[in-house]
ChimeraX commands (.cxc) that place a marker at each C-alpha (Angstrom):
marker #1 position -91.50,-44.87,125.79 radius 0.5
marker #1 position -89.06,-43.30,123.35 radius 0.5
marker #1 position -86.20,-45.47,124.61 radius 0.5
marker #1 position -87.30,-48.26,122.30 radius 0.5
marker #1 position -87.11,-45.98,119.24 radius 0.5
marker #1 position -83.32,-45.51,119.21 radius 0.5
marker #1 position -82.37,-48.95,117.96 radius 0.5
marker #1 position -84.91,-48.98,115.08 radius 0.5
marker #1 position -83.85,-45.43,114.17 radius 0.5
marker #1 position -80.26,-46.64,113.92 radius 0.5
marker #1 position -81.28,-49.51,111.66 radius 0.5
marker #1 position -83.35,-47.16,109.51 radius 0.5
marker #1 position -80.39,-44.79,109.07 radius 0.5
marker #1 position -78.24,-47.75,107.99 radius 0.5
marker #1 position -80.94,-48.78,105.51 radius 0.5
marker #1 position -81.10,-45.21,104.20 radius 0.5
marker #1 position -77.33,-45.21,103.65 radius 0.5
marker #1 position -77.55,-48.56,101.84 radius 0.5
marker #1 position -80.43,-47.28,99.70 radius 0.5
marker #1 position -78.45,-44.18,98.72 radius 0.5
marker #1 position -75.44,-46.31,97.75 radius 0.5
marker #1 position -77.66,-48.74,95.79 radius 0.5
marker #1 position -79.29,-45.92,93.86 radius 0.5
marker #1 position -75.85,-44.61,92.87 radius 0.5
marker #1 position -74.89,-48.03,91.53 radius 0.5
marker #1 position -78.18,-48.73,89.75 radius 0.5
marker #1 position -78.84,-45.34,88.15 radius 0.5
marker #1 position -76.82,-42.70,86.28 radius 0.5
marker #1 position -75.59,-40.12,88.81 radius 0.5
marker #1 position -77.84,-37.23,87.71 radius 0.5
marker #1 position -80.95,-39.41,88.03 radius 0.5
marker #1 position -79.73,-41.08,91.22 radius 0.5
marker #1 position -79.00,-37.67,92.71 radius 0.5
marker #1 position -82.49,-36.38,91.86 radius 0.5
marker #1 position -84.10,-39.44,93.47 radius 0.5
marker #1 position -81.88,-39.16,96.55 radius 0.5
marker #1 position -82.58,-35.42,96.86 radius 0.5
marker #1 position -86.33,-36.08,96.66 radius 0.5
marker #1 position -86.09,-38.76,99.34 radius 0.5
marker #1 position -83.97,-36.52,101.52 radius 0.5
marker #1 position -86.46,-33.64,101.24 radius 0.5
marker #1 position -89.17,-35.91,102.59 radius 0.5
marker #1 position -87.02,-37.08,105.51 radius 0.5
marker #1 position -87.32,-35.40,108.91 radius 0.5
marker #1 position -83.89,-36.59,110.12 radius 0.5
marker #1 position -81.96,-33.36,109.63 radius 0.5
marker #1 position -79.54,-34.30,106.85 radius 0.5
marker #1 position -81.01,-31.68,104.56 radius 0.5
marker #1 position -79.26,-28.43,103.90 radius 0.5
marker #1 position -81.05,-25.14,103.97 radius 0.5
marker #1 position -80.49,-22.19,101.73 radius 0.5
marker #1 position -77.72,-21.84,99.19 radius 0.5
marker #1 position -76.03,-25.26,99.21 radius 0.5
marker #1 position -79.12,-27.19,98.19 radius 0.5
marker #1 position -79.58,-24.81,95.25 radius 0.5
marker #1 position -76.48,-26.07,93.43 radius 0.5
marker #1 position -78.45,-28.07,90.81 radius 0.5
marker #1 position -80.76,-25.11,90.19 radius 0.5
marker #1 position -77.81,-22.75,89.79 radius 0.5
marker #1 position -76.19,-25.20,87.36 radius 0.5
marker #1 position -79.38,-25.39,85.26 radius 0.5
marker #1 position -79.68,-21.60,85.22 radius 0.5
marker #1 position -76.02,-21.22,84.23 radius 0.5
marker #1 position -76.26,-23.77,81.42 radius 0.5
marker #1 position -79.42,-22.06,80.12 radius 0.5
marker #1 position -77.72,-18.68,79.77 radius 0.5
marker #1 position -77.69,-17.62,76.11 radius 0.5
marker #1 position -74.08,-16.36,76.31 radius 0.5
marker #1 position -72.63,-19.53,77.85 radius 0.5
marker #1 position -70.20,-21.39,75.57 radius 0.5
marker #1 position -70.12,-25.13,74.87 radius 0.5
marker #1 position -66.85,-25.36,76.79 radius 0.5
marker #1 position -68.46,-23.67,79.80 radius 0.5
marker #1 position -71.40,-26.08,79.60 radius 0.5
marker #1 position -68.97,-29.01,79.72 radius 0.5
marker #1 position -67.14,-27.47,82.69 radius 0.5
marker #1 position -70.38,-26.66,84.53 radius 0.5
marker #1 position -71.70,-30.18,83.93 radius 0.5
marker #1 position -68.44,-31.70,85.19 radius 0.5
marker #1 position -68.44,-29.46,88.30 radius 0.5
marker #1 position -72.06,-30.38,89.00 radius 0.5
marker #1 position -71.34,-34.10,88.59 radius 0.5
marker #1 position -68.31,-33.83,90.89 radius 0.5
marker #1 position -70.44,-32.04,93.48 radius 0.5
marker #1 position -73.18,-34.67,93.24 radius 0.5
marker #1 position -70.69,-37.47,93.88 radius 0.5
marker #1 position -69.17,-35.61,96.85 radius 0.5
marker #1 position -72.55,-34.64,98.26 radius 0.5
marker #1 position -73.89,-38.20,98.06 radius 0.5
marker #1 position -70.73,-39.59,99.67 radius 0.5
marker #1 position -71.09,-37.01,102.43 radius 0.5
marker #1 position -74.75,-37.92,102.88 radius 0.5
marker #1 position -73.85,-41.60,103.30 radius 0.5
marker #1 position -71.30,-40.59,105.95 radius 0.5
marker #1 position -73.93,-38.46,107.71 radius 0.5
marker #1 position -76.46,-41.31,107.66 radius 0.5
marker #1 position -73.93,-43.82,109.00 radius 0.5
marker #1 position -72.93,-41.32,111.68 radius 0.5
marker #1 position -76.58,-40.88,112.58 radius 0.5
marker #1 position -76.86,-44.66,112.94 radius 0.5
marker #1 position -73.85,-44.63,115.29 radius 0.5
marker #1 position -75.40,-41.79,117.28 radius 0.5
marker #1 position -78.68,-43.69,117.62 radius 0.5
marker #1 position -76.74,-46.78,118.77 radius 0.5
marker #1 position -75.04,-44.71,121.46 radius 0.5
marker #1 position -78.37,-43.21,122.50 radius 0.5
marker #1 position -79.87,-46.70,122.64 radius 0.5
marker #1 position -77.05,-47.90,124.90 radius 0.5
marker #1 position -77.56,-44.91,127.18 radius 0.5
marker #1 position -81.33,-45.42,127.30 radius 0.5
marker #1 position -80.91,-49.11,128.13 radius 0.5
marker #1 position -78.53,-48.28,130.98 radius 0.5
marker #1 position -81.05,-45.95,132.61 radius 0.5
marker #1 position -83.91,-47.01,134.82 radius 0.5
marker #1 position -86.58,-44.30,135.10 radius 0.5
marker #1 position -87.34,-45.46,138.64 radius 0.5
marker #1 position -83.72,-45.43,139.81 radius 0.5
marker #1 position -81.99,-42.01,139.82 radius 0.5
marker #1 position -78.67,-43.77,140.47 radius 0.5
marker #1 position -78.73,-44.92,136.83 radius 0.5
marker #1 position -79.25,-41.43,135.44 radius 0.5
marker #1 position -76.12,-39.89,133.85 radius 0.5
marker #1 position -75.65,-36.95,136.21 radius 0.5
marker #1 position -72.22,-35.63,137.12 radius 0.5
marker #1 position -69.17,-37.26,135.58 radius 0.5
marker #1 position -69.51,-38.25,131.93 radius 0.5
marker #1 position -69.88,-41.93,131.35 radius 0.5
marker #1 position -68.16,-43.55,128.34 radius 0.5
marker #1 position -71.57,-43.72,126.65 radius 0.5
marker #1 position -72.20,-40.00,127.20 radius 0.5
marker #1 position -68.73,-39.21,125.85 radius 0.5
marker #1 position -69.54,-41.31,122.79 radius 0.5
marker #1 position -72.80,-39.41,122.30 radius 0.5
marker #1 position -70.98,-36.07,122.58 radius 0.5
marker #1 position -68.40,-37.23,120.02 radius 0.5
marker #1 position -71.17,-38.35,117.66 radius 0.5
marker #1 position -72.91,-34.98,117.95 radius 0.5
marker #1 position -69.66,-33.11,117.27 radius 0.5
marker #1 position -68.95,-35.33,114.27 radius 0.5
marker #1 position -72.47,-34.74,112.96 radius 0.5
marker #1 position -71.93,-30.98,113.06 radius 0.5
marker #1 position -68.57,-31.41,111.30 radius 0.5
marker #1 position -70.16,-33.56,108.57 radius 0.5
marker #1 position -72.93,-31.04,107.95 radius 0.5
marker #1 position -70.36,-28.23,107.82 radius 0.5
marker #1 position -68.27,-30.26,105.36 radius 0.5
marker #1 position -71.34,-30.71,103.20 radius 0.5
marker #1 position -71.93,-26.96,103.19 radius 0.5
marker #1 position -68.25,-26.32,102.38 radius 0.5
marker #1 position -68.41,-28.64,99.37 radius 0.5
marker #1 position -71.47,-26.77,98.08 radius 0.5
marker #1 position -69.75,-23.41,98.62 radius 0.5
marker #1 position -66.68,-24.61,96.76 radius 0.5
marker #1 position -68.85,-25.75,93.86 radius 0.5
marker #1 position -70.58,-22.41,93.72 radius 0.5
marker #1 position -67.16,-20.74,93.56 radius 0.5
marker #1 position -66.23,-23.09,90.68 radius 0.5
marker #1 position -69.37,-22.05,88.84 radius 0.5
marker #1 position -68.46,-18.40,89.35 radius 0.5
marker #1 position -64.93,-19.00,88.04 radius 0.5
marker #1 position -66.23,-20.90,84.99 radius 0.5
marker #1 position -68.81,-18.25,84.10 radius 0.5
marker #1 position -66.79,-15.16,84.90 radius 0.5
marker #1 position -68.07,-12.13,86.80 radius 0.5
marker #1 position -70.52,-10.82,84.18 radius 0.5
marker #1 position -72.38,-14.05,83.54 radius 0.5
marker #1 position -72.26,-14.97,87.22 radius 0.5
marker #1 position -74.03,-11.73,88.14 radius 0.5
marker #1 position -77.02,-12.74,86.03 radius 0.5
marker #1 position -77.63,-15.92,88.04 radius 0.5
marker #1 position -75.83,-15.24,91.33 radius 0.5
marker #1 position -77.78,-16.34,94.38 radius 0.5
marker #1 position -79.17,-13.57,96.48 radius 0.5
marker #1 position -80.87,-10.55,95.01 radius 0.5
marker #1 position -81.57,-11.23,91.32 radius 0.5
marker #1 position -79.99,-8.76,88.88 radius 0.5
marker #1 position -83.39,-7.62,87.58 radius 0.5
marker #1 position -84.59,-6.86,91.13 radius 0.5
marker #1 position -81.43,-4.96,92.06 radius 0.5
marker #1 position -81.70,-2.98,88.81 radius 0.5
marker #1 position -85.28,-1.96,89.73 radius 0.5
marker #1 position -84.15,-1.03,93.23 radius 0.5
marker #1 position -81.33,1.18,91.95 radius 0.5
marker #1 position -83.68,2.78,89.38 radius 0.5
marker #1 position -86.19,3.49,92.13 radius 0.5
marker #1 position -83.41,4.93,94.30 radius 0.5
marker #1 position -82.34,7.27,91.48 radius 0.5
marker #1 position -85.95,8.42,91.08 radius 0.5
marker #1 position -86.04,9.40,94.74 radius 0.5
marker #1 position -82.90,11.57,94.54 radius 0.5
marker link #1:1,2 radius 0.2
marker link #1:2,3 radius 0.2
marker link #1:3,4 radius 0.2
marker link #1:4,5 radius 0.2
marker link #1:5,6 radius 0.2
marker link #1:6,7 radius 0.2
marker link #1:7,8 radius 0.2
marker link #1:8,9 radius 0.2
marker link #1:9,10 radius 0.2
marker link #1:10,11 radius 0.2
marker link #1:11,12 radius 0.2
marker link #1:12,13 radius 0.2
marker link #1:13,14 radius 0.2
marker link #1:14,15 radius 0.2
marker link #1:15,16 radius 0.2
marker link #1:16,17 radius 0.2
marker link #1:17,18 radius 0.2
marker link #1:18,19 radius 0.2
marker link #1:19,20 radius 0.2
marker link #1:20,21 radius 0.2
marker link #1:21,22 radius 0.2
marker link #1:22,23 radius 0.2
marker link #1:23,24 radius 0.2
marker link #1:24,25 radius 0.2
marker link #1:25,26 radius 0.2
marker link #1:26,27 radius 0.2
marker link #1:27,28 radius 0.2
marker link #1:28,29 radius 0.2
marker link #1:29,30 radius 0.2
marker link #1:30,31 radius 0.2
marker link #1:31,32 radius 0.2
marker link #1:32,33 radius 0.2
marker link #1:33,34 radius 0.2
marker link #1:34,35 radius 0.2
marker link #1:35,36 radius 0.2
marker link #1:36,37 radius 0.2
marker link #1:37,38 radius 0.2
marker link #1:38,39 radius 0.2
marker link #1:39,40 radius 0.2
marker link #1:40,41 radius 0.2
marker link #1:41,42 radius 0.2
marker link #1:42,43 radius 0.2
marker link #1:43,44 radius 0.2
marker link #1:44,45 radius 0.2
marker link #1:45,46 radius 0.2
marker link #1:46,47 radius 0.2
marker link #1:47,48 radius 0.2
marker link #1:48,49 radius 0.2
marker link #1:49,50 radius 0.2
marker link #1:50,51 radius 0.2
marker link #1:51,52 radius 0.2
marker link #1:52,53 radius 0.2
marker link #1:53,54 radius 0.2
marker link #1:54,55 radius 0.2
marker link #1:55,56 radius 0.2
marker link #1:56,57 radius 0.2
marker link #1:57,58 radius 0.2
marker link #1:58,59 radius 0.2
marker link #1:59,60 radius 0.2
marker link #1:60,61 radius 0.2
marker link #1:61,62 radius 0.2
marker link #1:62,63 radius 0.2
marker link #1:63,64 radius 0.2
marker link #1:64,65 radius 0.2
marker link #1:65,66 radius 0.2
marker link #1:66,67 radius 0.2
marker link #1:67,68 radius 0.2
marker link #1:68,69 radius 0.2
marker link #1:69,70 radius 0.2
marker link #1:70,71 radius 0.2
marker link #1:71,72 radius 0.2
marker link #1:72,73 radius 0.2
marker link #1:73,74 radius 0.2
marker link #1:74,75 radius 0.2
marker link #1:75,76 radius 0.2
marker link #1:76,77 radius 0.2
marker link #1:77,78 radius 0.2
marker link #1:78,79 radius 0.2
marker link #1:79,80 radius 0.2
marker link #1:80,81 radius 0.2
marker link #1:81,82 radius 0.2
marker link #1:82,83 radius 0.2
marker link #1:83,84 radius 0.2
marker link #1:84,85 radius 0.2
marker link #1:85,86 radius 0.2
marker link #1:86,87 radius 0.2
marker link #1:87,88 radius 0.2
marker link #1:88,89 radius 0.2
marker link #1:89,90 radius 0.2
marker link #1:90,91 radius 0.2
marker link #1:91,92 radius 0.2
marker link #1:92,93 radius 0.2
marker link #1:93,94 radius 0.2
marker link #1:94,95 radius 0.2
marker link #1:95,96 radius 0.2
marker link #1:96,97 radius 0.2
marker link #1:97,98 radius 0.2
marker link #1:98,99 radius 0.2
marker link #1:99,100 radius 0.2
marker link #1:100,101 radius 0.2
marker link #1:101,102 radius 0.2
marker link #1:102,103 radius 0.2
marker link #1:103,104 radius 0.2
marker link #1:104,105 radius 0.2
marker link #1:105,106 radius 0.2
marker link #1:106,107 radius 0.2
marker link #1:107,108 radius 0.2
marker link #1:108,109 radius 0.2
marker link #1:109,110 radius 0.2
marker link #1:110,111 radius 0.2
marker link #1:111,112 radius 0.2
marker link #1:112,113 radius 0.2
marker link #1:113,114 radius 0.2
marker link #1:114,115 radius 0.2
marker link #1:115,116 radius 0.2
marker link #1:116,117 radius 0.2
marker link #1:117,118 radius 0.2
marker link #1:118,119 radius 0.2
marker link #1:119,120 radius 0.2
marker link #1:120,121 radius 0.2
marker link #1:121,122 radius 0.2
marker link #1:122,123 radius 0.2
marker link #1:123,124 radius 0.2
marker link #1:124,125 radius 0.2
marker link #1:125,126 radius 0.2
marker link #1:126,127 radius 0.2
marker link #1:127,128 radius 0.2
marker link #1:128,129 radius 0.2
marker link #1:129,130 radius 0.2
marker link #1:130,131 radius 0.2
marker link #1:131,132 radius 0.2
marker link #1:132,133 radius 0.2
marker link #1:133,134 radius 0.2
marker link #1:134,135 radius 0.2
marker link #1:135,136 radius 0.2
marker link #1:136,137 radius 0.2
marker link #1:137,138 radius 0.2
marker link #1:138,139 radius 0.2
marker link #1:139,140 radius 0.2
marker link #1:140,141 radius 0.2
marker link #1:141,142 radius 0.2
marker link #1:142,143 radius 0.2
marker link #1:143,144 radius 0.2
marker link #1:144,145 radius 0.2
marker link #1:145,146 radius 0.2
marker link #1:146,147 radius 0.2
marker link #1:147,148 radius 0.2
marker link #1:148,149 radius 0.2
marker link #1:149,150 radius 0.2
marker link #1:150,151 radius 0.2
marker link #1:151,152 radius 0.2
marker link #1:152,153 radius 0.2
marker link #1:153,154 radius 0.2
marker link #1:154,155 radius 0.2
marker link #1:155,156 radius 0.2
marker link #1:156,157 radius 0.2
marker link #1:157,158 radius 0.2
marker link #1:158,159 radius 0.2
marker link #1:159,160 radius 0.2
marker link #1:160,161 radius 0.2
marker link #1:161,162 radius 0.2
marker link #1:162,163 radius 0.2
marker link #1:163,164 radius 0.2
marker link #1:164,165 radius 0.2
marker link #1:165,166 radius 0.2
marker link #1:166,167 radius 0.2
marker link #1:167,168 radius 0.2
marker link #1:168,169 radius 0.2
marker link #1:169,170 radius 0.2
marker link #1:170,171 radius 0.2
marker link #1:171,172 radius 0.2
marker link #1:172,173 radius 0.2
marker link #1:173,174 radius 0.2
marker link #1:174,175 radius 0.2
marker link #1:175,176 radius 0.2
marker link #1:176,177 radius 0.2
marker link #1:177,178 radius 0.2
marker link #1:178,179 radius 0.2
marker link #1:179,180 radius 0.2
marker link #1:180,181 radius 0.2
marker link #1:181,182 radius 0.2
marker link #1:182,183 radius 0.2
marker link #1:183,184 radius 0.2
marker link #1:184,185 radius 0.2
marker link #1:185,186 radius 0.2
marker link #1:186,187 radius 0.2
marker link #1:187,188 radius 0.2
marker link #1:188,189 radius 0.2
marker link #1:189,190 radius 0.2
view
């Protein structure tokens, strides 16, 4: 029953990629990025990032809102955020197109199999279609890792722009105010 879903899923991924590209052309990048991020959050297809990388816009807002941040730092933070948005969206389009290719390969495999004929099941030596599926899966992992690497690099840019003292006040992980309370509590115990 699910065999028929692969081809429409491929077409949907292609449409998603086209939609993302169209939004980038029609809207200013910050707005396009917000719309794309909202759409991606509602999608169950696994292109989303978890944890730190998806927090880049939030970190940028927190950094820009710091009272001690200079106008020059705001310009640099804004430019780094914009650069990340462009890279992240381009990477997302690549992921979506790769997902479409994967679904095409899965569709070809599903069409070649007859549930009533075990001779058509891909057991043993890898068929060209199975090799293609394995390549698509490996590429998907690489694309997701590249997306995470771009986010990590941007976070490092933010840290370099802000310097160690300002970065500590917004650094992801344990907030400075929480760690200060923890160390005060630890001192009280000793």
